[in-house]
Each structure stands twice: as C-alpha cells, then as structure tokens.
C-alpha positions as CSV (number, residue, x, y, z in Angstrom):
1,X,83.7,-34.6,22.1
2,X,81.3,-34.2,19.2
3,X,77.5,-33.9,19.5
4,X,76.9,-37.5,18.5
5,X,79.2,-38.9,21.1
6,X,77.4,-36.7,23.7
7,X,74.0,-38.0,22.6
8,X,75.2,-41.6,22.7
9,X,76.5,-41.1,26.2
10,X,73.3,-39.5,27.5
11,X,71.3,-42.3,25.9
12,X,73.4,-45.0,27.6
13,X,72.9,-43.2,30.9
14,X,69.1,-42.9,30.4
15,X,68.9,-46.7,29.5
16,X,70.9,-47.6,32.5
17,X,68.6,-45.4,34.6
18,X,65.6,-47.2,33.2
19,X,67.1,-50.6,33.8
20,X,67.8,-49.9,37.4
21,X,64.5,-48.0,38.1
22,X,61.8,-49.6,40.1
23,X,58.3,-50.2,38.7
24,X,56.7,-47.1,40.3
25,X,59.3,-44.9,38.8
26,X,58.7,-46.5,35.4
27,X,55.0,-45.7,35.7
28,X,55.9,-42.0,36.4
29,X,58.2,-41.9,33.4
30,X,55.6,-43.5,31.1
31,X,52.9,-41.2,32.4
32,X,55.1,-38.2,31.8
33,X,55.8,-39.3,28.2
34,X,52.1,-39.9,27.6
35,X,51.2,-36.4,28.9
36,X,53.9,-35.0,26.7
37,X,52.6,-36.8,23.7
38,X,49.0,-35.6,24.4
39,X,50.2,-32.0,24.8
40,X,52.1,-32.3,21.6
41,X,49.1,-33.8,19.8
42,X,46.9,-31.0,21.0
43,X,49.4,-28.3,19.9
44,X,50.1,-29.8,16.5
45,X,46.9,-31.5,15.5
46,X,43.9,-30.8,17.8
47,X,44.3,-27.1,18.4
48,X,44.1,-26.0,14.7
49,X,41.0,-28.3,14.3
50,X,39.4,-26.7,17.4
51,X,40.2,-23.2,16.1
52,X,38.7,-24.2,12.8
53,X,35.5,-25.6,14.4
54,X,35.2,-22.4,16.6
55,X,35.4,-20.2,13.5
56,X,32.9,-22.4,11.6
57,X,30.5,-22.3,14.6
58,X,30.8,-18.5,14.6
59,X,30.1,-18.3,10.9
60,X,27.1,-20.7,11.2
61,X,25.7,-18.5,14.0
62,X,26.0,-15.4,11.8
63,X,24.5,-17.3,8.9
64,X,21.5,-18.5,11.0
65,X,21.0,-14.9,12.1
66,X,21.1,-13.6,8.5
67,X,18.6,-16.3,7.5
68,X,16.3,-15.4,10.3
69,X,16.5,-11.7,9.4
70,X,15.8,-12.5,5.7
71,X,12.8,-14.6,6.7
72,X,11.5,-11.7,8.8
73,X,12.0,-9.3,5.9
74,X,10.2,-11.6,3.5
75,X,7.3,-11.9,5.9
76,X,7.1,-8.1,6.3
77,X,7.3,-7.8,2.5
78,X,4.4,-10.1,2.1
79,X,2.5,-8.1,4.7
80,X,3.4,-4.9,2.9
81,X,2.1,-6.4,-0.3
82,X,-1.2,-7.4,1.3
83,X,-1.6,-3.9,2.8
84,X,-0.8,-2.2,-0.6
85,X,-3.4,-4.5,-2.2
86,X,-6.0,-3.7,0.4
87,X,-5.2,0.0,0.0
88,X,-5.6,-0.1,-3.7
89,X,-9.0,-1.9,-3.3
90,X,-10.1,0.7,-0.8
91,X,-9.1,3.5,-3.2
92,X,-11.0,1.8,-6.1
93,X,-14.1,1.4,-3.9
94,X,-13.8,5.0,-2.7
95,X,-13.5,6.3,-6.3
96,X,-17.0,5.0,-6.9
97,X,-18.2,7.1,-4.0
98,X,-16.6,10.3,-5.3
99,X,-18.4,12.5,-7.8
100,X,-17.2,15.1,-10.2
101,X,-18.0,18.8,-9.7
102,X,-20.4,18.6,-12.6
103,X,-22.5,16.1,-10.5
104,X,-23.2,18.6,-7.7
105,X,-26.9,18.4,-8.6
106,X,-26.8,14.6,-8.2
107,X,-25.2,15.1,-4.7
108,X,-28.0,17.5,-3.7
109,X,-30.6,15.2,-4.9
110,X,-29.1,12.3,-3.0
111,X,-29.0,14.3,0.3
112,X,-32.6,15.3,-0.3
113,X,-33.7,11.7,-0.9
114,X,-32.1,10.5,2.3
115,X,-33.7,13.2,4.3
116,X,-37.1,12.4,2.9
117,X,-36.6,8.8,3.7
118,X,-36.5,9.6,7.4
119,X,-39.3,12.2,7.2
120,X,-37.0,15.2,7.7
121,X,-38.5,18.5,6.7
122,X,-35.9,20.3,4.5
123,X,-35.6,24.0,4.7
124,X,-32.3,24.4,2.7
125,X,-29.5,22.5,1.1
126,X,-26.7,24.3,-0.7
127,X,-23.0,23.8,-1.5
128,X,-20.5,26.1,0.2
129,X,-18.2,26.5,-2.7
130,X,-16.3,29.4,-0.9
131,X,-15.3,26.9,1.9
132,X,-14.0,24.2,-0.4
133,X,-10.4,22.9,0.1
134,X,-8.0,21.2,-2.3
135,X,-7.2,17.7,-1.0
136,X,-5.1,16.1,-3.7
137,X,-3.7,16.6,-7.1
138,X,-2.9,13.9,-9.6
139,X,-1.8,14.0,-13.2
140,X,-5.4,14.1,-14.5
141,X,-7.5,15.3,-11.5
142,X,-7.7,17.6,-8.5
143,X,-9.8,16.5,-5.6
144,X,-11.6,18.9,-3.3
145,X,-13.5,18.8,0.0
146,X,-16.8,20.4,-0.7
147,X,-19.1,21.2,2.3
148,X,-22.9,21.4,2.0
149,X,-25.0,23.2,4.5
150,X,-28.2,21.5,5.4
151,X,-31.1,23.0,7.4
152,X,-34.3,21.2,8.4
153,X,-36.4,19.9,11.3
154,X,-37.1,16.4,12.7
155,X,-37.0,14.5,16.0
156,X,-33.9,13.0,17.5
157,X,-34.4,9.5,16.3
158,X,-35.0,10.5,12.7
159,X,-31.9,12.7,12.8
160,X,-29.7,10.0,14.2
161,X,-30.8,7.5,11.6
162,X,-30.3,10.1,8.9
163,X,-26.7,10.8,9.9
164,X,-25.9,7.0,10.1
165,X,-27.4,6.4,6.6
166,X,-25.6,9.4,5.2
167,X,-22.2,8.2,6.1
168,X,-22.9,4.7,4.7
169,X,-24.2,6.0,1.4
170,X,-22.9,5.1,-2.0
171,X,-21.7,8.7,-2.3
172,X,-19.0,9.7,0.2
173,X,-20.6,11.9,2.9
174,X,-19.2,12.9,6.3
175,X,-21.2,14.9,8.9
176,X,-18.5,17.5,9.9
177,X,-20.6,19.3,12.4
178,X,-24.2,19.7,13.5
179,X,-26.4,21.9,15.7
180,X,-29.7,21.0,17.2
181,X,-32.0,23.8,18.2
182,X,-35.1,23.1,20.5
183,X,-38.5,24.4,19.4
184,X,-41.9,24.7,21.0
185,X,-42.8,21.4,19.5
186,X,-41.1,18.8,21.7
187,X,-41.2,16.2,18.9
188,X,-39.5,18.5,16.4
189,X,-36.1,20.2,16.6
190,X,-34.5,22.5,14.1
191,X,-31.2,21.1,12.8
192,X,-28.2,22.5,11.0
193,X,-25.6,20.2,9.6
194,X,-22.4,20.7,7.6
195,X,-22.0,17.7,5.3
196,X,-18.6,17.2,3.7
197,X,-18.2,15.3,0.4
198,X,-15.4,15.0,-2.1
199,X,-15.6,16.1,-5.7
200,X,-13.0,16.3,-8.4
201,X,-12.2,18.5,-11.4
202,X,-10.8,16.9,-14.5
203,X,-7.6,18.7,-15.6
204,X,-7.6,20.1,-19.2
205,X,-5.1,18.3,-21.5
C-alpha cells in the first residue's frame, strides 16, 4: 500500500471519528487545534519578533546610557572651561600684584607706607635675598619667593590692621611669620615679621 492510500485511509477514519463524536469531544478537538495553531504562530512568527524587540530594547538602553554619559561629560567640560577661565583671570590679576626684582625699592617703599598708615614705628625693613626660593620658570621669566624682614613697634590693634591691609594690598604680600615681644610700655610691643612677596627675573634672550 503506497503512502497516498495510507493517508486517504487515515483521513477517512478521522472524518468518521469526527462524524460520530459528541459535541464535547469536538470542542476538545477544536481547542487542541487552536492551541497547536497558537504555538505554531509563536514559534514561526511571534518569537522572532519578540527576540528582535528584546535586542532593540537592550540597544536602546545602552544608547540611553551612552547619551547620559555624554551629557555628563559635556557638563563637566563646560565646568572645566569655566574653571580654566577663572584661573586665567586669577593669574592675570595676580600678575599685576607681582613686581620684578628691579622694583625691590618700590616694594620696600610700599611696606613702609602701610606701616606709617597705622602709626607703626619702623626700626628696619630689608630683603632677605639669601633666603629666596625659585617658584616657577617660564619661557621668559623665573619667579621667586623673596622674604622681607620687618622690625618695629606698635600696639596690638595697629599691628592686626597692618597685617590685614598688607595681605589685601595691590602688591602681593603674605605674612609668613611674626613675633610679638612685650615691652615696659603696655601700649607698645616690639614686633618682628617675615613678609613674603613674589618677584621675577626676566630671562635674557
């Protein structure tokens, strides 16, 4: 018996079974066929689409993360630019407060004027060139920390105002250390201050 005859025989048997089956059995058969069709539809049609959507969702998530990272980097870049701009402005302002070594006499005169402004008796002001330290070298300049020793006498309030004014001056000054020595006059104390400033030497071309 060939395959076609076997198929025809089985088909006749199935149709006879359907014809003789009761309504409940037919519902079961219909339900089974429907489930089979749904499973087949999922395997053939839906599953590839679901896999594609899953991959797309994963790619979208990665893309959103990359966009967020890029936005953060751009924000940081803008912050860096603002900081660099501010630093440049600070450097430009500071350069106006720095004098060349040739202007040491101007620096001495400025310290003396500030001291006189607060009625401080000056005993001595001098640059301590032996204690200077190189701070920075550029293509055309070398910057040094140059300390000045200051000795005089005044009361506490005058001395405090003098130090505050000194560090706010148009020339860069920094009180590195100071010593207050009591005297017999309760209104006057001897003071010794080391005042740091920055000077530069122009490099010879």
